[in-house]
C-alpha positions in Angstrom: 58.9 -11.8 57.4 58.5 -10.9 54.3 55.8 -12.6 52.1 57.3 -13.1 48.6 55.0 -11.6 45.9 54.5 -13.1 43.0 53.8 -11.4 39.7 52.0 -13.8 37.6 51.7 -12.6 34.3 48.5 -13.4 32.0 49.0 -15.3 29.0 48.4 -13.3 26.0 44.7 -13.8 24.4 45.0 -16.2 21.3 44.2 -13.7 18.3 41.1 -14.5 16.5 41.1 -16.5 13.2 40.2 -14.8 10.2 37.1 -16.8 9.7 36.3 -15.9 13.4 36.7 -12.0 12.8 34.3 -12.6 9.5 31.8 -14.3 11.5 31.9 -11.5 14.1 31.7 -8.8 11.6 29.0 -10.1 9.9 26.7 -11.1 13.0 27.4 -7.1 13.8 26.5 -6.2 10.5 23.1 -8.4 10.5 22.1 -7.0 14.0 23.0 -3.2 13.3 21.1 -3.3 9.9 18.0 -5.5 11.7 17.7 -2.7 13.9 18.1 0.3 11.5 15.3 -1.5 9.1 13.2 -1.8 11.8 13.1 1.3 13.5 14.5 4.1 11.3 14.4 3.6 7.4 13.7 0.5 5.2 14.1 0.0 1.6 11.1 -1.1 -0.7 10.5 -1.5 -4.7 7.3 -0.6 -6.3 6.2 -3.5 -8.3 3.1 -2.7 -9.7 1.5 0.7 -11.8 -0.9 1.8 -9.2 0.8 4.7 -7.9 2.0 5.6 -11.9 2.6 8.5 -12.5 4.1 9.4 -9.1 5.9 6.0 -8.8 7.1 3.7 -11.5 7.1 0.0 -11.4 11.1 -0.9 -10.5 11.5 2.6 -8.2 13.2 1.7 -5.1 12.4 3.8 -2.3 13.1 4.6 1.4 10.5 4.7 3.8 10.6 6.3 7.1 9.5 4.3 10.5 10.0 7.2 12.2 7.4 9.5 11.1 4.7 7.5 12.7 6.7 5.7 15.0 8.4 2.3 14.5 6.2 -0.8 15.8 7.7 -3.4 18.1 7.9 -7.0 16.7 4.7 -9.2 16.6 6.5 -11.9 15.0 9.8 -12.6 16.8 10.9 -15.8 15.0 11.8 -15.0 11.5 15.0 -14.5 9.8 16.8 -11.2 10.1 16.6 -8.9 7.0 13.7 -11.3 5.3 9.7 -10.2 5.4 8.0 -13.5 4.7 9.5 -15.4 2.2 13.0 -16.7 1.7 14.6 -14.4 -1.1 14.2 -15.7 -4.4 11.1 -18.1 -3.3 7.4 -18.0 -3.6 6.6 -20.4 -1.0 9.2 -21.1 1.3 8.5 -19.1 5.1 11.3 -17.3 6.5 9.2 -17.3 9.8 7.7 -19.4 12.6 4.1 -18.3 14.1 4.6 -20.2 17.4 4.9 -16.9 19.2 2.9 -13.7 18.6 3.8 -10.9 21.2 1.4 -7.9 22.1 2.5 -5.2 19.6 3.0 -1.3 20.6 3.9 1.5 18.4 7.0 3.8 19.7 6.3 7.7 19.5 6.8 9.3 16.3 7.3 12.9 14.9 4.2 13.1 12.7 0.8 11.6 12.1 -0.8 10.0 8.7 -1.7 13.0 7.2 -4.0 13.2 4.3 -1.8 12.8 0.7 1.2 11.0 2.8 2.4 8.3 0.4 2.0 5.2 3.2 3.6 1.9 3.1 1.3 -0.5 5.3 0.5 -4.1 5.5 -2.3 -5.4 3.2 -5.2 -5.9 5.9 -7.0 -8.6 3.8 -4.2 -11.1 4.2 -5.7 -12.6 7.3 -3.9 -16.1 6.9 -0.6 -14.3 7.7 0.7 -12.6 11.0 -0.2 -9.0 11.0 3.3 -7.4 10.7 3.9 -10.3 7.9 1.2 -9.3 5.4 2.3 -8.1 2.2 3.7 -4.4 1.7 1.4 -1.8 -0.1 1.8 1.5 -0.7 -0.9 4.0 -1.6 -2.0 7.5 -0.8 -3.6 8.1 2.0 -7.1 10.2 1.0 -9.2 9.8 4.0 -7.8 10.0 7.7 -10.1 9.1 10.7 -13.4 11.0 10.7 -13.5 11.8 7.0 -16.4 11.5 5.0 -15.0 9.9 1.5 -17.2 9.9 -1.8 -16.2 9.5 -5.5 -18.6 11.3 -8.2 -17.7 10.3 -11.6 -14.1 9.8 -10.9 -13.5 12.8 -8.9 -12.6 12.3 -5.3 -14.4 14.3 -2.4 -13.5 14.7 1.1 -16.1 16.0 3.5 -18.1 17.3 0.4 -15.1 19.5 -1.1 -13.3 18.5 -3.9 -9.7 16.5 -2.6 -6.2 17.5 -3.8 -5.3 15.8 -7.2 -1.8 14.7 -7.3 0.3 16.2 -10.1 1.2 12.7 -11.8 -2.6 11.1 -11.2 -3.6 8.8 -14.2 -6.8 7.4 -15.3 -7.9 5.1 -17.7 -9.0 5.7 -21.6 -10.0 4.1 -24.8 -7.8 5.3 -27.9 -10.1 4.8 -30.7 -7.8 4.2 -33.8 -7.9 2.6 -37.3 -4.6 2.1 -37.3 -1.7 0.3 -35.0 0.2 3.1 -33.1 3.7 2.6 -32.7 5.3 2.0 -28.8 7.8 5.4 -29.6 4.8 7.1 -30.1 3.0 6.3 -26.7 6.2 6.8 -25.2 6.5 10.4 -26.5 3.4 11.2 -24.7 4.6 9.2 -21.5 2.1 6.0 -21.6 3.5 2.7 -20.9 0.6 0.8 -19.6 -1.4 0.0 -22.9 -3.4 -3.0 -24.3 -4.3 -3.1 -27.9 -7.7 -4.7 -28.9 -7.6 -5.3 -32.7 -9.9 -3.4 -35.2 -10.9 -0.8 -32.1 -8.1 0.9 -30.6 -6.1 0.8 -27.4 -7.1 0.7 -23.4 -4.2 3.2 -21.6 -3.7 4.8 -18.2 -2.3 8.2 -18.5 -1.9 11.6 -17.3 -4.9 13.7 -18.4 -2.4 16.5 -19.6 -0.5 14.0 -22.3 -4.2 12.7 -23.4 -4.9 16.3 -24.6 -2.0 16.3 -26.2 -2.8 13.2 -28.1 -6.1 14.4 -29.2 -4.9 16.5 -32.3 -2.9 13.5 -33.7 -4.2 12.6 -37.4 -4.7 9.1 -36.8 -6.8 9.6 -33.4 -10.5 9.0 -34.1 -11.8 9.7 -30.5 -10.4 9.5 -27.2 -13.1 8.2 -24.0 -12.5 8.6 -20.6 -12.8 6.0 -18.2 -14.5 3.4 -19.7 -14.6 -0.4 -19.7 -14.3 -0.9 -22.8 -14.3 -4.3 -24.9 -15.0 -5.1 -28.7 -16.0 -1.7 -29.2 -18.6 -1.5 -26.7 -18.7 0.5 -23.6 -19.6 -1.7 -20.8 -19.7 0.6 -17.6 -19.2 4.3 -17.1 -22.0 5.6 -15.2 -23.2 5.1 -11.5 -25.7 2.7 -12.3 -23.4 0.1 -12.7 -22.5 -1.8 -10.0 -19.1 -3.7 -9.0 -19.7 -6.3 -6.6 -16.0 -6.2 -5.8 -15.8 -3.0 -4.4 -16.0 -2.8 -0.8 -18.2 -3.7 1.5 -19.1 -6.1 -1.3 -22.6 -5.8 -1.3 -25.2 -5.1 -4.0 -26.8 -2.9 -1.5 -24.6 0.1 -1.9 -24.3 0.1 -5.5 -20.8 1.6 -5.9 -18.1 1.1 -8.3 -14.6 2.8 -8.5 -16.0 6.0 -10.1 -19.0 6.6 -7.9 -18.4 5.7 -4.7 -19.6 6.3 -1.4 -20.2 8.2 0.9 -18.5 6.2 3.7 -17.1 7.8 7.1 -13.7 6.8 8.2 -13.9 5.3 11.6 -11.8 7.0 14.3 -10.5 5.8 17.8 -13.3 6.5 20.4 -16.0 7.0 18.0 -19.2 4.9 19.0 -21.4 3.6 16.5 -25.2 2.5 17.0 -25.4 -1.7 15.8 -27.8 -2.0 13.0 -27.9 -3.1 9.7 -26.5 -0.2 7.8 -23.4 0.2 10.2 -22.7 -3.5 10.1 -22.4 -3.5 6.6 -20.0 -0.8 6.7 -17.8 -2.1 9.8 -18.8 -5.1 10.1 -15.4 -6.5 9.0 -13.4 -4.0 11.0 -15.4 -5.4 14.2 -14.6 -9.2 13.0 -10.8 -8.8 12.3 -9.1 -5.5 13.0 -10.7 -4.7 16.5 -8.8 -8.0 18.6 -12.2 -8.7 19.9 -12.6 -12.4 21.5 -15.6 -14.5 20.9 -17.3 -12.2 18.3 -20.3 -13.0 16.6 -22.7 -10.9 14.1 -26.1 -12.3 13.1 -29.2 -11.3 12.3 -28.2 -7.4 12.2 -27.2 -8.1 15.9 -23.5 -7.9 17.4 -22.1 -10.4 20.4 -19.1 -10.3 22.2 -18.7 -12.7 24.8 -21.8 -14.2 24.1 -23.7 -11.1 24.8 -25.3 -9.0 22.7 -23.6 -5.2 22.2 -25.9 -2.4 21.4 -23.2 0.4 20.6 -19.6 -0.2 20.2 -16.8 2.2 20.5 -13.4 1.5 17.9 -10.4 0.6 19.7 -8.2 2.3 16.8 -7.9 4.9 14.0 -8.2 4.2 10.4 -7.5 5.5 6.9 -8.6 5.2 3.6 -6.1 4.6 0.9 -6.2 4.9 -2.8 -3.6 4.7 -5.9 -2.7 7.5 -7.9 -3.2 5.4 -10.7 -7.1 5.8 -10.0 -8.5 3.0 -12.4 -5.6 0.4 -12.3 -5.5 0.2 -8.4 -6.5 -2.3 -6.2 -7.3 -0.3 -3.0 -9.4 0.7 -0.2 -12.4 1.4 -2.7 -12.2 -2.4 -2.9 -11.0 -3.9 0.5 -11.8 -1.1 2.9 -10.1 0.5 5.3 -6.2 0.3 6.8 -6.1 0.2 10.6 -3.5 2.2 12.3 -1.7 -1.0 13.9 -0.7 -1.9 9.9 0.8 1.6 9.5 4.4 1.1 8.2 5.9 4.0 7.7 5.9 7.3 5.3 7.7 6.9 1.7 10.4 9.9 1.5 12.5 9.4 -1.8 13.3 7.3 -4.7 17.2 6.1 -4.5 17.4 4.1 -7.5 14.8 3.5 -10.5 15.5 1.0 -13.0 12.9 0.4 -16.5 12.1 -3.4 -16.2 11.3 -2.7 -20.3 14.4 -1.1 -21.2 17.8 -2.9 -22.2 21.0 -3.2 -20.0 22.6 0.3 -20.9 19.1 2.2 -20.6 17.6 0.7 -17.7 18.4 3.4 -15.2 15.8 6.3 -15.0 18.9 8.8 -14.0 16.4 11.5 -13.7 14.4 9.9 -10.6 17.3 9.4 -8.8 17.2 10.9 -5.1 14.0 12.4 -6.0 11.2 13.2 -3.3 8.0 11.5 -3.0 5.3 14.3 -3.3 
């Protein structure tokens, strides 16, 4: 007896609506862009002049996460393609810090090297989760184990004069009896200036451009690196103590032009717990070594209630400086960058827009797709 065979045809799938197609495409694009941004390349814009003249305000760059290795997310509850706040707002958070995951770094194909232009999370923003602290970009001048010292605005690494970036800038005061037109400053690549009526101009400029200006007939004198106000030089030598410089104590007697020596901590390095080391590295122990129940009191270190005579660092640290050496909020003021704060290496400029120019002259065409040295 034959059993009848019934060929039941499947009902054809209902075609997706145009709205559903657009939603699916949008979700896929957001997921793909998020993964690319997290693991490979991310776009950044330069908001301040601290890296001029290497990087200008309005430069848009791509930063490689692959060089140093991408970090796994620490704060998972955040909107995709945002950092800390909704776009266009100052204080509306785009994340929830209810969950904080352990953070790991995937393998990269390079270590942070001296003179790399590095993007990192600003360490002092302790009120935010580590991966949502503000992005900074500076030049790494000190790697783990280096001894950093600045003498009369000249940087020394391990007692040798350090590499000077091609477009490094310093502060100068131009004494003149006249008002100088903006076009004159532009001819000498000077964009950052402040006029003090009756005395002259405080500017940030490259040394070569300043030398060319000295021959101008209306220039009386150009002074290097002053804190200059109302015709008076307020600070130019090593005796001037700047309480804002790290580690923010008059005991070090440092300022931005006369700084150090100070040793950059390295993973596995053991220090003796004493007054000097707690002065220099106490903040590292408090905030960046991820220690539980730590207390520093009377030049002693207590962990979990027990006094510790020696301590071994659990990660590497770096010393960062801006190429605009007298107009940069950097490691001279807030200390070391922990390795777990490092985001990536700046590769090249893909767009550059001058915020001071009109619409038709806004794009700096000569800077497009230029590498970052």
